[in-house]
Backbone as CSV, one residue per row, in Angstrom:
resi,resn,N_x,N_y,N_z,CA_x,CA_y,CA_z,C_x,C_y,C_z
1,MET,0.767,-1.627,-0.352,-0.141,-0.487,0.107,0.859,1.257,-0.176
2,PRO,0.623,2.010,-1.473,1.705,3.496,-0.987,1.266,4.092,0.355
3,ASN,2.236,4.806,0.667,2.375,5.770,2.056,1.387,6.817,1.398
4,ASP,0.667,7.370,2.479,0.048,8.615,1.788,0.893,10.007,2.192
5,GLU,2.429,9.625,3.234,2.986,10.320,3.147,4.450,10.088,2.614
6,LEU,5.150,10.983,2.228,6.348,10.247,1.737,7.491,10.546,2.922
7,SER,7.717,9.537,3.416,8.374,9.378,5.028,10.177,9.102,4.275
8,PHE,10.802,9.779,4.630,12.125,9.998,3.735,13.124,9.642,4.818
9,SER,14.067,9.169,5.317,14.987,8.923,6.405,16.200,9.492,5.787
10,THR,17.203,9.633,6.449,18.437,9.549,6.091,19.268,8.782,6.969
11,SER,20.307,8.260,6.226,21.177,7.112,6.724,23.127,8.049,6.141
12,GLN,23.735,8.065,7.099,24.741,9.137,6.756,24.557,10.398,5.611
13,GLY,23.653,10.320,5.812,23.198,11.774,4.809,22.425,11.190,3.597
14,ILE,22.020,9.932,3.216,21.674,9.305,1.641,20.392,9.231,2.374
15,PRO,19.199,9.838,1.520,17.975,9.752,1.524,17.505,8.430,1.105
16,GLN,17.156,7.809,2.065,16.169,6.443,1.997,14.529,6.739,2.129
17,ARG,13.628,5.608,1.771,12.554,5.484,1.980,12.094,3.921,2.455
18,ASP,11.174,4.042,3.222,10.531,2.217,3.607,9.536,2.244,2.572
19,ILE,9.470,1.174,2.165,8.307,0.621,0.900,8.154,-0.405,1.482
20,ARG,7.231,-0.653,0.826,6.279,-2.391,1.148,5.734,-3.061,-0.392
21,LEU,6.315,-3.961,-1.110,6.016,-4.553,-2.117,5.732,-6.353,-1.502
22,ARG,5.174,-6.952,-3.108,4.629,-8.295,-2.522,5.395,-8.257,-3.749
23,ILE,6.286,-9.002,-3.521,7.539,-9.932,-3.782,7.285,-11.536,-4.254
24,ASN,6.435,-12.166,-5.676,6.819,-13.829,-5.781,5.759,-13.905,-4.696
25,GLY,4.558,-12.892,-4.271,3.885,-13.597,-3.113,4.224,-13.445,-1.511
26,GLU,5.311,-13.151,-1.727,5.671,-12.713,-0.177,6.131,-11.135,-0.444
27,LEU,5.436,-10.659,1.237,5.414,-9.523,1.757,6.893,-8.937,1.809
28,SER,7.261,-8.096,1.889,8.562,-7.381,2.155,8.341,-5.884,1.717
29,SER,8.986,-5.877,3.705,9.510,-3.885,3.799,10.854,-4.078,3.972
30,LEU,11.028,-2.997,3.103,11.951,-2.506,2.709,12.250,-0.913,3.277
31,ARG,14.135,-0.936,3.489,14.157,0.466,2.985,15.319,0.586,2.272
32,VAL,14.872,1.829,1.514,15.848,1.522,-0.003,16.461,3.244,-0.205
33,GLU,17.683,3.339,-0.929,17.660,4.714,-0.576,17.089,5.060,-2.285
34,VAL,16.367,6.637,-2.320,15.083,6.932,-3.201,15.682,6.364,-4.713
35,TRP,17.578,6.751,-4.929,17.387,6.421,-6.423,17.635,4.937,-6.771
36,VAL,17.507,3.633,-6.104,17.386,2.589,-6.406,16.485,2.270,-7.298
37,THR,17.390,1.416,-8.427,16.331,0.660,-9.250,15.270,-0.543,-8.801
38,LEU,14.305,-0.758,-9.506,13.843,-1.766,-9.007,14.695,-3.049,-9.454
39,LEU,15.310,-2.943,-10.364,15.890,-4.009,-10.672,17.679,-4.337,-10.311
40,ASP,18.005,-3.265,-9.302,18.914,-3.568,-8.938,18.323,-3.542,-7.563
41,LEU,17.340,-3.195,-7.035,16.897,-3.890,-5.510,16.728,-5.485,-5.842
42,LEU,15.771,-6.041,-6.458,15.712,-6.577,-6.851,16.947,-8.502,-6.942
43,ARG,17.614,-7.609,-7.718,19.027,-8.419,-7.888,20.511,-8.463,-6.614
44,ASP,20.137,-7.112,-6.165,21.523,-6.700,-5.162,21.408,-7.372,-4.066
45,LYS,19.875,-6.304,-3.390,19.624,-6.689,-1.780,18.874,-7.879,-1.965
46,LEU,17.628,-8.014,-3.073,17.246,-9.216,-2.449,17.700,-10.602,-2.863
47,GLN,18.681,-10.739,-3.717,19.378,-12.105,-4.222,18.190,-12.520,-5.294
48,LEU,17.805,-11.877,-6.089,16.208,-12.082,-7.274,17.241,-11.884,-8.425
49,THR,17.968,-12.963,-8.845,19.247,-12.675,-9.870,18.353,-13.144,-11.316
50,GLY,17.370,-14.181,-10.879,16.862,-14.388,-12.708,16.827,-13.304,-13.436
51,THR,15.819,-12.159,-12.716,16.294,-11.112,-13.148,17.317,-10.355,-13.860
52,LYS,17.697,-9.773,-15.080,19.282,-9.665,-15.675,19.210,-8.607,-15.835
53,LYS,20.204,-7.797,-16.128,20.671,-6.370,-16.245,21.491,-6.809,-17.611
54,GLY,20.438,-5.869,-18.005,21.465,-5.955,-19.762,22.220,-4.723,-20.422
55,CYS,21.170,-4.147,-20.995,21.889,-3.111,-21.396,21.764,-1.701,-20.112
56,ASP,20.334,-2.184,-19.122,20.344,-0.707,-17.902,19.501,0.384,-18.736
57,HIS,19.204,0.565,-19.841,18.695,1.951,-20.800,17.363,1.187,-21.089
58,GLY,16.351,0.260,-20.623,15.226,0.042,-21.355,15.054,-0.411,-22.695
59,GLN,16.441,-0.879,-23.557,16.207,-1.489,-24.527,16.811,-2.568,-25.145
60,CYS,16.753,-3.904,-24.112,16.891,-4.899,-24.737,15.626,-5.575,-23.887
61,GLY,14.590,-5.618,-22.783,13.959,-6.208,-22.204,14.523,-7.368,-21.257
62,ALA,15.710,-7.683,-20.787,16.435,-8.829,-20.125,15.960,-8.347,-18.739
63,CYS,15.597,-7.553,-18.291,15.411,-6.973,-17.007,13.341,-7.089,-16.751
64,THR,12.648,-7.680,-17.449,11.635,-7.374,-17.875,10.645,-8.133,-16.653
65,VAL,9.942,-7.730,-15.766,9.036,-8.420,-14.554,7.832,-8.103,-14.872
66,LEU,6.531,-8.467,-14.574,5.622,-8.315,-14.141,5.033,-7.337,-12.798
67,VAL,4.894,-6.389,-12.939,4.395,-5.344,-11.995,2.495,-5.149,-11.829
68,ASP,2.079,-5.613,-10.745,0.596,-5.595,-10.865,-0.015,-6.310,-12.043
69,GLY,0.867,-7.225,-12.484,0.543,-8.180,-13.802,0.565,-7.792,-15.436
70,LYS,1.675,-6.730,-15.052,2.179,-6.232,-16.283,3.317,-6.140,-16.576
71,ARG,4.099,-6.073,-17.601,5.280,-6.164,-18.128,6.170,-4.697,-17.589
72,ILE,6.931,-4.744,-17.323,7.665,-3.936,-17.287,9.498,-3.683,-17.536
73,ASN,9.826,-2.826,-17.687,11.570,-2.738,-17.616,11.792,-2.272,-16.400
74,SER,12.147,-2.971,-15.422,12.673,-3.128,-13.789,13.820,-2.139,-14.143
75,CYS,14.596,-2.181,-15.362,15.904,-0.580,-14.990,15.671,0.794,-15.302
76,LEU,14.037,0.808,-15.774,13.653,2.057,-15.738,12.331,2.797,-14.722
77,THR,12.600,1.724,-13.418,11.430,2.436,-12.441,12.529,2.225,-11.177
78,LEU,11.916,3.130,-10.624,12.660,3.739,-9.021,12.150,2.762,-8.135
79,ALA,12.603,1.733,-6.887,11.787,1.148,-6.488,11.091,1.642,-5.595
80,VAL,11.208,2.780,-4.881,10.370,3.615,-4.581,8.692,4.145,-5.302
81,MET,8.917,4.287,-6.271,7.996,4.103,-7.821,6.725,3.334,-7.183
82,ARG,7.504,1.878,-6.930,6.459,1.172,-7.051,6.032,0.728,-5.620
83,ASP,6.214,1.204,-4.388,5.749,1.039,-3.043,4.156,0.711,-3.146
84,GLY,3.724,-0.210,-2.868,2.594,-1.379,-2.740,2.421,-1.978,-3.703
85,ALA,3.327,-2.225,-4.425,3.190,-2.827,-5.691,2.950,-4.588,-5.628
86,ASP,2.329,-5.561,-6.584,2.753,-6.913,-6.760,3.908,-7.062,-7.872
87,ILE,4.879,-7.756,-7.517,5.927,-7.588,-8.339,5.825,-9.298,-8.176
88,THR,6.416,-9.745,-9.605,6.460,-11.365,-10.138,7.718,-10.844,-11.094
89,THR,8.391,-12.219,-10.746,9.842,-12.351,-11.241,10.195,-13.547,-11.866
90,VAL,10.853,-13.846,-12.785,11.073,-15.219,-13.077,10.693,-16.116,-12.021
91,GLU,11.531,-15.615,-11.232,11.279,-17.114,-9.516,10.391,-17.174,-9.302
92,GLY,9.079,-16.503,-9.470,7.860,-16.714,-9.316,7.117,-17.014,-10.027
93,LEU,7.140,-17.475,-11.116,6.633,-18.330,-12.211,6.176,-19.639,-12.202
94,ALA,6.772,-20.134,-11.025,6.527,-21.756,-11.127,6.241,-22.357,-9.754
95,GLN,5.231,-23.339,-9.341,4.615,-22.864,-8.016,5.258,-24.307,-7.632
96,GLY,6.069,-24.079,-7.037,6.509,-24.959,-6.032,7.789,-25.661,-7.111
97,GLU,7.841,-26.916,-7.465,8.409,-27.596,-7.777,7.796,-27.765,-9.810
98,THR,6.680,-26.964,-10.038,5.823,-27.411,-11.038,6.114,-26.061,-11.774
99,LEU,6.816,-26.534,-12.903,7.249,-25.184,-13.848,5.747,-24.430,-14.043
100,HIS,6.055,-23.578,-14.245,4.646,-22.418,-15.119,4.569,-22.946,-16.587
101,PRO,3.307,-23.421,-16.769,3.107,-23.914,-18.181,4.265,-23.091,-19.616
102,LEU,3.982,-22.073,-19.619,5.270,-21.411,-20.320,6.659,-22.080,-20.151
103,GLN,7.026,-21.950,-19.081,8.415,-22.090,-18.949,8.723,-23.721,-19.345
104,GLN,7.605,-24.764,-19.065,7.968,-25.611,-19.852,7.810,-25.987,-21.366
105,ALA,6.551,-25.467,-21.897,6.958,-24.677,-23.349,8.097,-24.531,-23.890
106,PHE,8.963,-23.145,-23.491,9.870,-23.235,-23.435,11.563,-24.004,-23.725
107,ILE,10.942,-25.235,-22.538,11.769,-25.945,-22.787,11.376,-27.291,-23.726
108,ASP,10.104,-27.046,-23.887,9.792,-28.127,-24.806,10.113,-27.784,-26.551
109,HIS,10.075,-26.172,-26.694,10.612,-25.591,-28.210,12.275,-25.616,-27.973
110,ASP,13.045,-25.683,-27.140,14.459,-25.344,-27.171,13.993,-23.760,-27.791
111,ALA,13.629,-23.017,-26.773,13.520,-21.472,-27.033,14.244,-20.948,-26.052
112,PHE,15.115,-21.247,-26.414,16.723,-20.397,-25.185,17.723,-21.174,-25.752
113,GLN,18.675,-20.493,-25.942,20.488,-20.779,-26.526,21.353,-20.765,-24.746
114,CYS,22.169,-18.956,-24.968,22.233,-18.958,-23.560,21.776,-18.697,-22.195
115,GLY,20.559,-18.552,-23.321,19.464,-18.234,-21.245,19.502,-16.712,-20.805
116,TYR,20.338,-16.204,-21.313,20.111,-14.552,-20.450,19.112,-13.931,-20.919
117,CYS,18.541,-13.928,-21.659,16.991,-12.987,-22.217,16.446,-13.930,-21.672
118,THR,16.373,-15.111,-21.367,15.086,-16.000,-21.201,13.898,-15.783,-20.076
119,PRO,14.872,-15.344,-18.831,13.974,-14.773,-18.039,12.993,-13.560,-18.564
120,GLY,13.258,-12.314,-19.211,12.806,-11.537,-18.996,11.811,-11.787,-20.620
121,GLN,11.989,-12.464,-21.513,11.359,-13.349,-22.241,10.022,-14.000,-21.476
122,LEU,10.546,-14.635,-21.195,9.318,-15.216,-19.689,8.533,-14.317,-19.639
123,CYS,9.306,-13.751,-18.812,7.636,-12.409,-18.003,6.946,-11.876,-19.118
124,SER,7.957,-11.350,-20.068,7.004,-10.672,-21.169,5.980,-11.247,-21.816
125,ALA,6.329,-12.621,-21.789,5.138,-13.612,-22.633,4.307,-13.798,-21.507
126,VAL,4.157,-13.880,-20.594,3.161,-13.724,-19.112,2.356,-12.643,-19.479
127,GLY,3.405,-11.398,-19.289,2.496,-10.190,-19.348,1.900,-9.983,-20.874
128,LEU,2.442,-10.514,-21.898,1.285,-10.367,-22.788,0.332,-11.336,-22.993
129,MET,0.182,-12.474,-22.313,-1.192,-13.282,-22.287,-1.931,-12.444,-21.385
130,ASN,-1.423,-11.787,-20.488,-2.186,-11.254,-19.427,-3.396,-9.443,-20.160
131,GLU,-2.779,-9.337,-21.040,-2.855,-8.459,-22.027,-4.182,-8.583,-22.850
132,GLY,-3.776,-10.044,-23.499,-4.568,-10.621,-24.231,-4.997,-10.087,-25.395
133,GLN,-3.962,-9.017,-25.834,-4.070,-8.110,-27.188,-3.677,-8.975,-28.409
134,ALA,-2.526,-10.400,-28.217,-2.206,-10.742,-29.664,-3.307,-12.030,-29.710
135,ARG,-3.368,-12.111,-31.657,-4.108,-13.195,-31.568,-3.553,-14.370,-32.707
136,THR,-2.367,-13.596,-33.597,-1.339,-14.575,-34.059,-0.339,-14.667,-33.853
137,PRO,0.608,-15.450,-34.676,1.904,-15.401,-34.368,2.907,-14.208,-34.503
138,ASP,2.240,-13.545,-35.516,2.840,-12.338,-36.614,2.795,-11.262,-35.031
139,GLU,1.458,-10.981,-34.414,1.325,-10.381,-32.966,1.945,-10.311,-31.816
140,VAL,2.436,-11.506,-31.534,3.052,-12.416,-30.593,4.374,-11.335,-31.118
141,ARG,5.059,-11.626,-32.140,5.963,-10.987,-32.339,6.420,-9.554,-32.091
142,GLU,5.204,-9.120,-33.093,5.321,-7.975,-32.757,5.260,-7.241,-31.311
143,LEU,4.195,-7.766,-30.697,3.856,-7.206,-29.120,5.105,-7.451,-28.161
144,MET,6.033,-8.324,-28.863,7.354,-8.927,-27.576,8.647,-8.233,-28.632
145,SER,8.605,-7.380,-29.196,9.800,-7.052,-29.790,10.522,-6.297,-28.975
146,GLY,9.949,-5.592,-27.785,10.971,-5.005,-26.759,12.020,-6.200,-26.520
147,ASN,11.935,-6.889,-26.538,12.942,-8.310,-25.308,13.514,-8.592,-26.954
148,LEU,14.945,-8.389,-26.414,15.665,-9.104,-27.565,16.410,-10.129,-27.363
149,CYS,17.276,-11.177,-28.286,17.224,-12.095,-27.950,18.788,-12.237,-28.834
150,ARG,19.815,-12.373,-28.170,20.858,-12.272,-29.081,21.254,-13.332,-29.800
151,CYS,20.978,-14.883,-29.324,20.974,-15.852,-30.167,20.264,-15.954,-31.430
152,GLY,19.182,-15.322,-31.359,18.141,-15.588,-32.549,17.308,-16.768,-32.190
153,ALA,16.892,-16.655,-30.927,15.933,-17.725,-30.905,14.516,-17.580,-31.050
154,TYR,14.594,-16.208,-31.575,12.941,-15.910,-31.821,11.962,-17.317,-32.085
155,PRO,12.169,-18.129,-33.996,10.947,-18.883,-33.833,11.058,-19.635,-32.702
156,GLN,11.625,-20.472,-31.812,11.507,-21.108,-31.063,10.392,-20.093,-29.717
157,ILE,10.854,-18.785,-29.215,10.049,-18.597,-28.727,8.419,-18.253,-28.509
158,VAL,8.283,-18.073,-29.871,7.014,-17.600,-30.797,6.116,-18.827,-30.223
159,LYS,6.865,-20.369,-31.241,6.184,-21.782,-30.650,6.226,-21.600,-29.477
160,ALA,6.835,-21.133,-28.282,6.403,-21.604,-27.011,5.425,-21.089,-26.622
161,VAL,5.353,-19.857,-27.115,4.157,-17.981,-26.704,3.025,-19.192,-27.387
162,GLY,3.074,-19.643,-28.367,2.073,-20.195,-29.166,1.399,-20.874,-28.954
163,GLN,2.296,-22.176,-28.607,1.489,-23.095,-28.243,0.408,-23.042,-26.480
164,ILE,0.780,-22.030,-25.805,0.222,-21.837,-24.430,-0.878,-21.189,-24.907
165,MET,-0.441,-19.806,-25.445,-1.648,-19.029,-26.366,-2.721,-19.672,-27.015
166,PHE,-2.415,-20.337,-27.535,-2.880,-20.708,-28.882,-3.325,-22.315,-29.346
167,GLY,-2.471,-22.866,-28.350,-3.067,-24.691,-27.851,-1.925,-25.053,-29.334
168,PRO,-1.763,-26.518,-29.428,-0.824,-26.803,-29.965,-0.814,-27.152,-31.243
169,GLU,-2.114,-26.839,-31.925,-2.240,-26.678,-33.401,-1.834,-24.743,-33.406
170,ALA,-1.287,-24.436,-33.311,-1.316,-22.835,-33.370,-1.290,-22.342,-34.583
171,PRO,-2.075,-21.196,-34.908,-2.187,-20.784,-36.148,-1.207,-20.449,-37.167
172,SER,-1.345,-20.023,-38.214,-0.131,-19.864,-39.183,0.134,-18.588,-38.982
173,ARG,1.290,-17.925,-39.334,1.657,-16.748,-39.233,0.851,-15.791,-38.848
174,THR,-0.284,-15.378,-39.593,-0.972,-14.327,-40.134,-2.888,-14.657,-40.002
175,GLU,-3.015,-15.623,-39.817,-4.572,-16.451,-39.317,-5.102,-16.062,-37.988
176,PRO,-6.074,-15.120,-37.576,-6.083,-14.929,-36.239,-6.596,-16.005,-35.731
177,VAL,-6.729,-16.086,-34.402,-7.562,-16.985,-33.718,-8.802,-17.150,-33.618
178,GLN,-9.247,-15.910,-33.611,-11.024,-15.908,-33.660,-11.087,-14.595,-34.455
179,ASP,-12.409,-15.057,-35.122,-13.024,-14.342,-36.155,-13.263,-12.843,-35.764
180,SER,-12.465,-11.565,-36.409,-12.834,-10.223,-35.641,-12.601,-9.596,-36.967
181,THR,-13.365,-8.192,-37.163,-14.096,-7.898,-38.147,-13.300,-6.419,-38.032
182,ALA,-13.022,-5.788,-36.546,-12.895,-4.956,-36.351,-11.565,-4.679,-36.518
183,GLU,-11.036,-3.402,-36.817,-9.947,-3.266,-37.045,-8.966,-2.429,-35.989
184,ARG,-7.756,-3.172,-35.393,-7.064,-3.015,-34.294,-5.774,-2.266,-34.215
185,PRO,-5.266,-1.743,-33.679,-3.969,-0.894,-34.369,-3.152,-1.686,-33.471
186,ILE,-1.996,-2.259,-34.310,-1.105,-2.772,-33.237,0.083,-1.889,-32.849
187,VAL,0.337,-2.036,-31.540,0.950,-1.692,-30.338,2.243,-2.055,-30.547
188,VAL,3.363,-1.790,-30.644,4.736,-1.752,-30.562,5.144,-2.329,-29.256
189,GLY,5.890,-3.357,-29.704,6.222,-3.940,-28.174,7.266,-3.800,-27.706
190,THR,6.942,-2.293,-27.329,8.248,-1.933,-25.950,7.576,-1.890,-24.390
191,VAL,8.550,-2.286,-24.061,7.840,-2.649,-22.370,8.019,-1.477,-21.680
192,PRO,6.499,-0.813,-21.043,6.868,0.417,-20.348,7.900,0.357,-19.306
193,ALA,7.912,1.417,-18.319,8.993,1.786,-17.423,8.133,1.350,-16.126
């Protein structure tokens, strides 16, 4: 829950703020420096190193996490801006030893090579599914275009996402899953801050 008042404190002259986050289902109360990004908080303070630091400029998507079910680049948001939010990292997708269906689909389709982009790709794909805008593999490609894979595993990633979104018999590149006569604008696949 966001604080009604900004409660700043200082430690050795460094401005800090108390925040509360629900991270992968667990409530955490934290004191953070006001300039710490969500990415650095997750990796450095909480040791959730599945979220990767790629470009640190919001260009590659390696740091994609879910905030209140929506995908964001965690390198572009300050942790204090997310006070009260529900954060899901790649570590929070599985239920105990049971992989998220998308994680299993990535394995089934060999949708990773070096694996560095995989956590961001998985979180972005879960967010994409939550958004419910992609109806074809081409739309999956477009709406996930903010997540780069330097190994070029894009065809396998799209197959894995398609298996979960469209079923084992995924549609062709442009065939819509549902018949829709309404024109919809294509939203470029950048992940918001």
